[in-house]
C-alpha positions, 0 to 999 in steps of 0.5 A: 294449707300448713299452719305455723304459729310463732310464740309471742316475742317481746322486749328484751334488753341488750345482752338478754335472751329469748326463745321463740317457738314455731308450732305446726298445726294440722300436719306433721312437722318432721316432714319439713325443714323449718326456717326462721326469717326476720324483717326489720323496718325498712329492710329486706327479709333476712334468713336467720337460721334453718334446720333439716327434717331430722335436726341433723343439718342446720344453717345460720346467718353469719350475723347470728352464729354463736348467739342463736341456736335452732333445734326441734322437737318433732314429738312436740311438733315444734321448732325453737330458736334460742336467741342469746346475747341479743343486740339492738340490730336483732330487732325485727319481726321474726317468722318461721316457715316450712320448706316444701318436702319436695326440696332436698339438701341443706336449707337455704337462708334465701328462703328458696323452697319455703312456701308456708309462713307463720304470722310473725312475732315482734322481737325488740331489743332495747334498753 
C-alpha cells in the first residue's frame, strides 16, 4: 500500500496563496503520476491538477488554470500544488493520489487510474 501524506492546509483570505505538498513514504514517487483532487461539502470530488512522472506533462481544471501550479521534486519524493489568487470557491478538502504505473498517457482529472490516496487536508478560503 502506497502511503501519501498531504501537508497541513489552512485558512486563507481571498486573494491569498497557499502551497500544499504531497510526500510519498515507503516508495519512489517518480514511478507515478500524481494528481490533486478536492471535495467541497455537498459536492462531488473534482480533479484539480495532475502531473506526469517526470513533470513534463501537466493537466489543470479550467477553474484553476492560471492560478494553480503543480510541480514535483522527485529527489524529495514530493509533489507540490501552489495555489494563488484563492477564491472562496476553492474551499474544500484536498487530496493527492498516485496513478498506477501501468497507466500511460496524460493523467486524467476524472481520477481514472488513481488508486492510492492521501488522507486529505482542509483548505478554507474566507475573510
